[in-house]
C-alpha positions as CSV (number, residue, x, y, z in Angstrom):
1,M,22.2,-2.2,-16.0
2,S,19.6,-0.6,-18.2
3,R,18.4,3.0,-17.6
4,F,14.9,4.1,-17.0
5,Q,13.4,5.3,-20.4
6,Q,10.4,7.4,-21.2
7,G,10.2,6.3,-24.9
8,S,8.7,8.9,-27.4
9,L,5.2,9.4,-28.8
10,L,4.9,10.6,-32.4
11,K,2.1,11.3,-34.6
12,M,2.7,9.5,-38.1
13,K,1.1,10.2,-41.3
14,R,-0.5,7.4,-43.4
15,K,-1.5,7.3,-47.0
16,G,-5.1,6.6,-47.6
17,C,-6.1,6.3,-43.8
18,P,-5.9,8.6,-40.6
19,D,-2.7,9.4,-39.0
20,V,-1.6,7.1,-36.2
21,W,0.0,7.5,-32.7
22,V,3.4,5.6,-32.6
23,F,5.3,4.9,-29.4
24,R,9.1,4.3,-29.9
25,W,11.6,2.9,-27.4
26,Y,14.8,0.8,-27.4
27,E,15.9,-2.7,-25.9
28,N,19.3,-3.8,-25.3
29,A,19.7,-7.2,-27.2
30,T,23.1,-8.9,-27.0
31,G,24.7,-5.5,-25.9
32,K,23.4,-3.7,-28.8
33,R,20.6,-1.2,-28.7
34,V,17.6,-2.2,-30.9
35,Y,15.1,0.4,-31.6
36,K,11.4,-0.7,-31.5
37,K,8.2,0.9,-32.3
38,R,4.4,0.1,-31.7
39,T,1.3,1.7,-33.0
40,I,-0.9,2.9,-30.2
41,G,-4.1,3.9,-32.1
42,S,-5.3,6.3,-34.7
43,V,-6.1,9.9,-34.2
44,V,-9.7,9.1,-34.7
45,E,-9.6,6.8,-31.6
46,L,-7.0,9.0,-29.6
47,P,-7.7,12.5,-31.0
48,T,-5.4,14.4,-28.7
49,R,-1.7,13.8,-27.5
50,R,-3.1,13.5,-23.9
51,D,-5.2,10.7,-24.9
52,A,-2.5,9.0,-26.5
53,E,-0.3,9.5,-23.4
54,K,-2.7,7.9,-21.2
55,A,-2.8,4.9,-23.5
56,V,0.9,4.6,-23.3
57,V,1.1,4.6,-19.5
58,S,0.9,0.8,-18.9
59,F,3.1,-0.1,-21.9
60,R,5.9,2.4,-20.7
61,I,5.7,0.5,-17.2
62,N,6.4,-2.9,-19.1
63,I,9.3,-1.7,-21.0
64,N,10.9,-0.5,-17.7
65,S,10.1,-3.5,-15.7
66,E,13.8,-4.6,-15.5
67,V,14.9,-1.0,-14.3
68,S,14.7,-0.8,-10.6
69,A,13.0,2.3,-9.2
70,P,14.4,3.9,-5.9
71,Q,12.7,2.4,-3.0
72,R,14.1,4.5,-0.1
73,V,14.6,8.2,0.2
74,C,18.5,7.9,0.0
75,D,18.2,6.2,-3.3
76,L,16.1,8.8,-4.6
77,I,18.5,11.4,-3.3
78,A,21.5,9.7,-5.2
79,H,19.5,9.6,-8.4
80,Y,18.4,13.2,-8.0
81,R,22.1,14.1,-7.3
82,Q,23.2,12.2,-10.5
83,H,20.6,13.3,-12.9
84,E,19.4,16.9,-11.8
85,L,22.1,18.6,-9.8
86,T,24.3,19.3,-12.7
87,P,25.6,22.7,-14.0
88,E,23.6,22.1,-17.1
89,R,20.3,21.9,-15.2
90,K,20.6,23.9,-12.0
91,A,22.5,27.1,-10.9
92,Y,25.4,26.6,-8.8
93,A,23.7,28.2,-5.6
94,T,20.9,25.8,-6.1
95,I,23.2,22.7,-6.4
96,E,25.0,23.6,-3.3
97,N,21.8,24.4,-1.2
98,H,20.2,21.2,-2.3
99,L,23.3,19.3,-1.5
100,V,23.7,20.8,1.9
101,Q,19.9,20.4,2.8
102,C,20.1,16.8,1.9
103,R,23.2,15.9,3.7
104,L,22.5,17.8,6.8
105,Y,18.7,17.3,7.3
106,I,16.9,15.1,4.8
107,E,19.0,12.1,4.5
108,P,19.8,11.6,8.3
109,R,16.1,11.6,9.3
110,W,14.3,10.3,6.2
111,G,17.1,8.4,4.2
112,Q,16.2,4.9,5.3
113,Y,12.3,5.5,4.9
114,R,10.6,3.9,1.8
115,L,9.4,6.6,-0.6
116,D,5.7,5.7,0.3
117,A,6.2,5.7,4.0
118,V,6.9,9.5,4.2
119,H,3.6,11.2,5.3
120,T,2.7,14.9,5.2
121,M,2.0,15.2,9.1
122,Q,5.3,13.4,10.0
123,V,7.3,15.9,7.8
124,E,5.2,18.9,9.2
125,E,6.0,17.8,12.7
126,W,9.7,17.2,12.1
127,L,10.0,20.7,10.4
128,H,8.5,22.4,13.4
129,S,10.8,20.6,15.8
130,L,13.9,21.9,14.0
131,P,15.8,24.8,15.6
132,L,15.9,26.7,12.5
133,A,14.3,30.2,11.3
134,P,10.9,29.8,9.6
135,A,12.4,30.8,6.2
136,S,15.0,28.1,6.5
137,K,12.2,25.4,7.2
138,T,10.4,26.7,4.2
139,K,13.5,26.3,2.1
140,L,14.2,22.7,3.6
141,K,10.5,21.9,2.8
142,S,11.0,23.1,-0.9
143,A,14.3,20.9,-1.4
144,F,12.5,17.9,0.1
145,S,9.5,18.5,-2.2
146,V,11.8,18.8,-5.3
147,L,12.9,15.3,-4.5
148,Y,9.5,14.0,-4.7
149,S,8.6,15.9,-7.9
150,H,11.7,14.3,-9.4
151,A,10.3,10.8,-8.6
152,I,7.0,11.7,-9.9
153,R,8.5,12.9,-13.0
154,Y,10.2,9.4,-13.5
155,E,6.8,7.8,-12.7
156,W,8.1,6.0,-9.6
157,I,5.5,7.5,-7.4
158,T,2.2,9.4,-8.0
159,F,1.8,11.7,-5.1
160,N,4.0,14.2,-3.4
161,P,3.3,14.2,0.3
162,I,5.5,17.2,0.9
163,S,3.3,19.4,-1.2
164,K,0.8,19.4,1.5
165,V,3.1,20.4,4.3
166,R,2.3,23.7,5.7
167,T,5.1,25.9,6.8
168,S,5.4,29.6,7.4
169,S,8.3,31.9,6.4
170,K,7.1,34.7,8.4
171,R,9.8,36.6,10.4
172,L,10.2,35.9,14.1
173,R,10.5,39.6,14.9
174,E,9.7,42.7,13.2
175,K,12.5,44.5,11.2
176,D,14.1,47.3,12.9
177,V,13.8,50.4,10.6
178,L,15.9,53.2,11.4
179,S,14.5,56.8,11.8
180,P,16.3,59.6,10.2
181,E,17.6,60.7,13.5
182,E,18.9,57.2,14.3
183,F,20.7,56.9,10.9
């Protein structure tokens, strides 16, 4: 199975004419990796890197057409575990926290949903129904939002519905501050 690739965008110098933007990627031909490149346009047509990136979007989708994107939340969680929850990328506490949040709360409730079927208000109502402290609900929302940010980074979706979910991490009761006499 091929892996999803982003390719790379470079500005290359040309003799006697303006520099050009070149997109590079690879293809697996008969089990061997073959590197390819394609000229996207000159710096006159596409003056900034952002312009060149916009021109590459549709081409990038074509080179990844054989790579299947996660369709369900449980598939996204599995991909996130494999690619992001590693000691090289995240702290130990973050890895443990996200694994627990996904295993106990997100996957049982949302695992079989398609990525585009999760809606802001559904998630907000679900969070409010959980018997957790407000700060815990906020941490759960954050872990869920990171999953969708991961999918956006890989260009499988374009919108993070969790980013619009409102939660409060305000304490349920006031802190009990001791007076000098009580201390």
